[in-house]
N, C-alpha and C positions, 0 to 999 in steps of 0.2 A: 495641418500636423501631422508629421511621420508616428508610425507608431513607436519606435523609439524615442524620439522627443518626449512621444508623450509617455511614456515610462519613468523617462529620467526627468518631468515636471510631478509627476505623482511619486516617484520616489527621487528623492535628489541623495546625495553620496553625503556622507555625515550623521549626526545628532537625527535630523529630518530623513533619515533611509528608511526604508521598509521591504525586510527581506519577503518574497516572494518563492515557497519550495513544495515542487511540482511531484505527486504521487501516481506512480505508475504502479501493474502489478505485471503481466505479461508484455511481449513482444515476441511475435508468431514469426513464423517464416514465410508467411503466409495469409491472403486471406480464410477468415473464417465466418463463413457464412451463415451460422450458429449465431456468432456476438462481432457485426459490421463494427460492431465501435471500437472494440479490442485494437490499436494498433500494430500493424506488421512492420516486415522489415524496412522494406519502404515506404511507411507512414511517418516510421518514428524517425528516420532517417532526415527527411522533409521537419520534421518539426525539429529535430537539434541544428539544423539548418539554422533555419529562421530566432526562437532562441537565440545560438550564440550571437546573431545580428543584434540581436535586440537588446541583450542582458550581460551584466559580466555574472559567469557562471561560477560559483566557490563551488569547492568542496567541504558538504554540514558539517566539519568539526568545525573549519576554521569561517565560515557564518558565525556560528554561534557564540564563539566567542565575537568576533568583528561587533557580533546585536549589540551582545553585552555592557560591551565601551564606548557605543556611541562611533565608531569609522566604521560602519558599514561604505563601500560604493554606491555611487548611482546606480540603479538598476539592478540591484542585488537579488541571484538565483541561486535554487540549489536543486538538483535531480534526487526522487527516491523511489523504492518501488517497494515494493513489500510483498511478503508471505515466505519467498523464496523461490522462485519457479525453475525450472530447466533452464528455458529460454532467455533467463535476463544474463546466464552463461554462454551460451552456444548459440544466440543474436545477438541481445541487449550488448553486452560489452564489447565484439570487435566494434561496431559502430559506434561506441560510447571516442573509443581509441583511435577510430578514422577521427572524430571529427578533436581531437585531444579533448576527453571533457568529462569531468569527475562524476560521482557518482555513489551516493548511499543505498545499499541491499540492506533491509530492515529483515528480518531472519527466524518464521520458526522455525524450532531445531527437531521439533518430533518426528516433522516428516521429512529430517532430511535422510541420503538414502532408501531411497522408493516404497517413502511414503507419500499419502492422500489424502489430502482436506476432501469434509467432507459434502464444502458445493461443491467439488469436480468427481468426487461420487457420484452425487446428482446429474449435472450435467454430460458426466462420458454412461453412464449409464441410458440416458436416454437420447442422446446420441445416437450409438449403434442400438437401440434397441429395435427387433424384429416385428411386435406390435405395434396394430394399427388402431390401441386404443390401450390406456391403463387402469386399470383400478386400483387405487389407494386404499378405499375406503375401510377396509380392514385395518387400517394405518394411521385414520382418522385425516385422509389424504383429497381425498375426492377420486375424482375420473375424470382424466386430460386425454386427447384428441393426443395422436401423434401421424400422421398424414400427410401433414409436408414436411417442409423446415421451419415456414412462420406457429404451426401449430407445435414442432417442439421448443422451440422457443419460448413457446407461452407458459408451455407447459411447465420448462424449465423455470422462468421468473416466475409461474406459481407457487412450486414446489420453494425456492429457495426464501420468497417472500414467508412463505406457512412455517419454515426448517428453523431460521435462519436466529430468533433469539424461544428455542425450544430447551429446555436444561440440557447440558454438551450431551450424556451423555444417551440420552432419548433420542436427541438429532443425528444422533450416529445409529444408532440401532436404528434407525427407519432408512436412513441414507445407507447400510448394508441391507436394509431388507428392499428395497426399491431395485438393488442390484439383483440380486439375486433373482427377483422376480425377471427382468428384462435379459439373464441369463449370458451373458456376453462376457468375456474375458475384457477387464480395464486396466489403464495399463500403467503401470510402475514404475517409469522414467520421469513423472511428470515436473518432480520436485531436484533442487539440486541436491548434490552430493557434497562431499566433503570435502573431498580433490577439487570442484568445480569451486565452490566454498575458498579452498585456497587459492586454488586463480586468479579467482576474482580480488583476492588482496594483495597477490603479487601483483596485480598491474595496475598499484596506487589506487581502490574502489576502497571502501570505508564499508565493512562492516555492521550494524547494527541490529540490537535486539524485537525481537516479537512476539513472547514466549516460548513456550515449552508448545500449550496444543490449540494455541488459538480462541484461543477461551473468551464469551464476553464479559468483561471483569465485572459487572456489576451483576452481573447471576452469582459469581462465585461466594465463598466462606473466605474469609480475609486472609487467613492461614492457606486455603486455595492457590486465592488469588497472589499472595507474596509469593507460594512455591511456583507458582508459574513465569513471576518477572525476573526471580533471583534464580529460576534453575535453567532459561534460559540463556539469561547471561551467561551464568556456567560455564554452561555444555557450548559456547561459541569462542568463551573463553579457552576451552581446555582442546579443543581444534588450532584456532590459530594462534594460539601461545604470547598471550595481547589481552593487556586488557582492553572493553566494551561499553563503550562509552555513552551510544546516544539508544533512547527508546523507543519505539510506538505500537501506542495502543492498540492492541484491534481492535478493528473496526472504527474505534477512533472518535466518534460521535460525545462529544463532554455530556454528562448529566444522563447520559442512554444507555454508553455500553461502557461506562469507567467515568467513576464520581472519584471525589476527593481524597479522600483515602487513599486511591490507587494511583495519584500524583503524589503522594506522603514517601509513596513505599518504594514512586520508583526518587526519588530523594535518598530517600534512607538504604535502597539495595546500592546504591555508590554512582549512577548514570550525573553525568553534565547535563543533558535536554529531555526531551522529551515531545511525544509529533503526538498530532489532532488527527483529526480531517474534518476541520471543523473548518467551510469556507472562510479566506479573506490573509494577507498576509502579519506580522511581524513588523512594530518599530520596536524605536526603545524603551525599555520599562517594559516590556511585554514580559508574562511570565514565562520562563525559560522552560518551561515543564509542561505546556500547554501552548504549543508554538502550530499554529494553525497550517493544514496542505489543501493545499488546491490540484485536479485536473483540468484543466480545456477539455471539453472529450469533441469539439468537431472536425470538422473532415474539409472543412476549407485552411487555406492560409488565412484570410485577410478574420473571419471569423473566429480560428482559432487566436488572432492577435485581439481582437476584440475582446473574445470571451476574458484575455488576460488582464485585460484595464479596466477590465468594470469588476475584476476578484480585484488585482491594486486599488479600487477604488476603494471596496469596503472598509469599516471599520469596528463596526460592531460584533466585535469579534465572542462568539459564544467560549464560555467553561466551566468548568465542575466546582466550578469553587473557589477552589484554590488561591493563594495569596499572588500577588504578582512582585517580581524580583524588583531590587533595589532601596 
């Protein structure tokens, strides 16, 4: 059986259809030795070519409405990006346009126009650090060798894991202390500008909200979480001059990164749907405020397709505990 037939059998049209939603973050102009799993322009191009052959790729707002009404086409799929990296506009957008495909970009607004996320401060500090080892014991983070690419990547992975669930201010402070120890100027053009955001919207892409500062919502006080969710929506609406209807939870793991309270907030703020990073697909009756998303990470077309089949076969979708639609 061809992969297209397999996808059709797993997701026929109508009430039995399943919606696959893919997550990307960056599309690099060329391969990055530190992050070989991150798609570059050439890899993203063949991924889109295959996805277009295998699936019916829909604008995400249309897919959400069709899911609710039980009228999704067979092999329905939508493409999303998280965070708001500048290469979404400079690299990914032209490739999407070449294939005539829509995508939705979930943007954390505090980093627009020259900002930088804490994880990129860590990554770019260690990428450019000239020290053979870096001693971070005073920060409670240990010592790391930086002798070659493999050691730098191991240091990056170790620090990101150690810092990810620290309180937001502590996480930011330690990232900045690391940057000072490395003593190199860091890039200030990693994230989108307001002008690039407008260009993407003018090209027919959908812009969604992703809070302001990309916090772990489950660690925030309710008032702070509300401000992050509503503030990101309002900031985008001021830039775009239109209502923003879609939201993605930062990090997005149900029960760990966001809770049922944040699902309720997303509804009360006025979003039409919200998206997690739980693996799986959504069928009719799924909670439109916890739609799962997935990224196949394989680097060859066959394995990429098989990973998509595996994800489309999943039915045990994780949830933060909110009620289902319908």
